C-alpha positions, -999 to 999 in steps of 0.1 A, spaced: 442 366 603 408 349 596 391 366 625 405 400 614 391 396 578 357 385 591 356 416 613 367 438 585 339 423 562 313 430 589 325 465 594 323 471 556 288 457 556 277 481 583 295 510 568 278 503 534 244 501 551 249 534 570 263 553 540 234 541 518 208 551 544 224 586 544 227 590 507 192 577 500 177 601 526 198 631 517 199 628 479 174 601 470 202 580 454 222 549 461 255 555 444 272 529 422 305 537 437 292 527 471 271 497 462 294 482 435 325 491 455 310 472 484 301 443 461 337 442 449 349 443 485 326 413 493 342 393 465 376 403 476 370 393 512 357 359 500 387 354 478 411 363 506 393 340 531 394 312 505 432 315 499 440 289 525 411 265 521 402 241 493 370 244 473 362 281 476 335 278 503 335 315 511 331 325 475 303 300 470 285 313 501 290 349 490 276 342 455 246 322 469 239 350 494 241 376 467 217 356 445 193 352 473 192 389 482 195 406 448 174 379 430 143 387 451 146 424 446 155 420 409 120 405 404 104 435 421 126 458 400 114 442 368 78 449 378 87 485 383 84 483 421 119 497 430 150 511 416 182 493 404 202 509 432 182 489 458 190 457 439 227 466 437 227 473 475 212 439 482 238 423 459 265 440 480 249 430 512 248 394 500 284 394 489 296 410 522 274 389 545 283 356 527 254 340 544 221 334 526 203 331 560 216 365 571 207 381 537 172 368 537 168 379 574 180 414 564 156 413 535 127 404 558 136 431 583 139 456 554 104 446 543 91 453 578 110 486 580 98 496 545 62 488 554 65 510 586 81 538 566 54 535 539 26 536 564 41 567 581 44 585 547 9 576 537 -5 588 570 16 620 569 3 628 534 -33 618 542 -33 591 516 -36 559 537 -67 545 521 -55 551 486 -21 537 494 -35 505 510 -58 500 480 -28 504 457 -7 480 477 -35 453 477 -39 458 439 -1 454 434 -1 422 455 -31 407 436 -21 417 401 17 421 404 14 456 388 27 486 407 -1 510 397 -32 510 374 -22 541 355 16 549 350 8 586 345 -7 590 380 17 602 407 27 577 434 41 581 468 75 565 469 99 559 498 137 557 497 139 519 500 177 520 506 168 533 541 146 502 547 174 480 535 199 497 557 177 493 587 171 457 578 209 450 576 216 467 609 187 449 626 198 415 613 234 422 622 224 432 658 204 400 661 228 376 645 263 390 651 263 415 679 241 396 704 
């Protein structure tokens, strides 16, 4: 039964990533029903897997993993750098992965995917120089833009997170 539950948890993780990539690209939203439902599923999987072992190791791993993933993005959210849906998606990823190493790897790959997507968008819109200057300013000052009334080019970061999750899964689990 243990192997079946682990497989189901991994399938739920991949399904969540794929659904969120689709909804973020198609509608520009990450739906609470998906992200919070997946987070609840992650807690459920941990609880079921801990039913036969003392000390709740799966629940502890899931919560630590969720804190690692969502905690990092929550700080970016507080500075205005991303939406709450992205934070909730990483919370779900952490709870489903139940591995802080996997979650941080997915987050790193999401950052790489997000950078590539951002560069593509900036080049496509002819705003590469402006975008790079804004990114450097954000890194140095921890402010997302100098004037909140100016329009900014945004990307659907749920897509980058989904890519990061699948990339990490392929590296860690599938291979």
